[in-house]
N, C-alpha and C positions, 0 to 999 in steps of 0.2 A: 504494500500500500504506500502511495506517495506521501511525502511529508514536506511542507513548506514552512521552514522556521520563521521566515519573514511574516507570512500571513498569520501564523500562530501568535507571534509577538505583538503584532499590531492589534489583533482581536483582543488579546489579553489586556493590553494597556488601555484600549478604549473602554473595555468592560470595567476596569478598575475605576476610571473616571465617572462613568455613568452610574456605577454601583454606589459611589460616594454620594452622588446627587440624591439618589433614592433613599439611602440610609439617613442622610441629613434631613431630608424632607419628613421622614417618618420618626425622626428622633430616637432611633434604635441603633444598637451596635451592629447587629447582623453579621458578626464575625464568622461564624461557622458557615452560613450560607454564602457569604461573600467569597470565601476562599474556594468553595466548590464551583461557584459560577465562573470565576476567573479561569479555572482549569477547563471547564466546559467550553468556554469561548476559544481558548487556545487549541483545544482538541478539534473542535469543529472547523475552526479556521485553518488549522494546520493540515488537515486532510482535504481542505478546499471543497467542503461539502456544498453541493448546489441545491439539494432538496432536504430540508431539515423538518422534522416533525416532533412535536412535544405533546404529551398527554398529561394533563394536570387538572386540578379543580379550578384554579384561578392563576392569573399571570403572576410571576414572581421575578426575583433577580435572575433566575435561570432563564426565564423567557427573554429578558433583556440581553443576556449573554449570547443566546442563540441568534437573536435578531442582529446583534452586532456582527457576529460571525457571518451571517447570511449577507449582510451588506458588504462585508469585506470580500467575500468570495463571488459576489454577483449572483447569489442564489436567493432562495426565499424560504421563509419559515411558516409552517402551518401549525397552529397551536389549537389543540382540541380541548375545549373546556367542558367540564361537567356541571359547573355552576353558572347558570344564565345571568345571575346577578353580578357576576364578575366581568361580564363582557364590556360594558361601558368604561369601567375603570381601566381595563387592559388597553383599550383603544386610545384613551386619553393619554395614558402613560407613554405608549409607543409614539404617539404624535408629538408629545412634549420633548422626547428624547431624540426625535428626528429619524426614527427607524420604522415608521408606520408603513412606508412603501414596500418593505420586504416582509412584513408580518401580516398573516391572515388568521383571523380567529373564527373558529367554528364551534358552536354549542350543539351537543348531541351525544348519541351513543358512540363511544370511542371505537368499539368493535366494527360497527357498520361503516364508520368513516374511514378507519384505517384500511379496510378491505378494498376501498376505492382509490387509494393513493398508491401509485406504483413507483418503483425505482428510487426508494428512499436511501439517501446517503448517510444520514445521521438521525437517530431517533433517541428521544429522551422520555423515559416513563417514570412517573412519580409513584413510588411504592406505597404512598399513603392512599392511593386510589383503591377502591374496592375491586377485587379480582384483577389486580394489576398484573399478576404473573401471566394470566391468560391472554393479555393483550399482545404478548410477544408472538403468539401464533398467528395474529392477524396482520402483522407487519409484512408488507410486500417490499422487500429490500432490493437495492441495486444488486443485480446478479454478479457483478464484477467485484464489488467490494462495498462494505458498509460497516458502520460503527453503531452499536446499540448501548445506551447507558441507562442504568436504573439508579435513581437517586433516592435519598431518604431510606436507604437499605436497612438501617438499624431501627427504624421507627415501627416496623411491623415484623411479624415472623415470616418475612419473605426471603430472607437471605439464602437459606438452603434451597428453596424452590427456584429462585432465580439462577443460582449457580448450576443446578441440575439442568434447567431449561437451556441455558446458554452452552454448557459443556457438551450436551448431547447433539447440538447442531453441527452437522458436518462442516469441517473447515473453520471451526471457531477457536478463538483464543481469548480467554477471559482473565480479568485482573480485578481484584478487590482493592480499593483505595480507602484509607481512613481519612477521607476529606469530608468536611461538613458533617452530615449525619450519615455518612457512609454511601459509597457508590460502587457499582460494579460496571466495568467497561468490557464490552465484548466486541472483538473484531471478527467479522465474518467475511471470508473470501471465497467466492464460488470457484476460483481456479485451483484451490488447494484440494488435494485428494484426501478423503477420509481413510484412516487406517482401521476404523471400526473399534478403536480403543477410546475410552473416556479420557479426556484431557484434564489435567489438574488445573485448578484455579490458583493463580499466584497471589500471595498477599505481599504487598509492597508499600513503600513509603511514598509520600507526596512528591518527594524530590527525585524519584527515579526518572531516567531518560525516557522521553516519549517514544523513542524507537524501540525500547524494550517492551512497551505496551502494544505498539502497532506492528 
């Protein structure tokens, strides 16, 4: 999978600045979430993802991070919301930060919507969502290469389920990162041949080289 250090760095830095604006506006520290969103922006930007998808209840700093990455790569973000009351606030926030042109918000059943979106390069699923593990099966990923991230991994009893789901996927490589409230990153590459063996999930630090993940 290709990696662009320049694109990753720019997405990271822009997310840092936008994240500060949102945190100051809300008068909260947001440290845990802030660190994970910076990583997400760098990851999506670094692989130069063109189609990004997020499944969450409402827009968050993670949404901002993916929108920043999409703007940097010339791509677009589709954010699937489960809470219709969060739609207006999400749109206003994106407009205020200048990333509304690359972000599309859809309220509805995530499974139905995901099944209609094809060639996804980067997907982010919030583990706080009900039946979040099942959403993985509805993702229609880029057959050449894609990255799937599950965030808030330690919020629910989803860790083992997500690990198993991602490890079983042919050509997958997954990594658990103790960033924010826990995330697991899975790289899926259609060109890799499956050996039929379960792949182990690595546990690494936030500082590990991106190339070790991808």
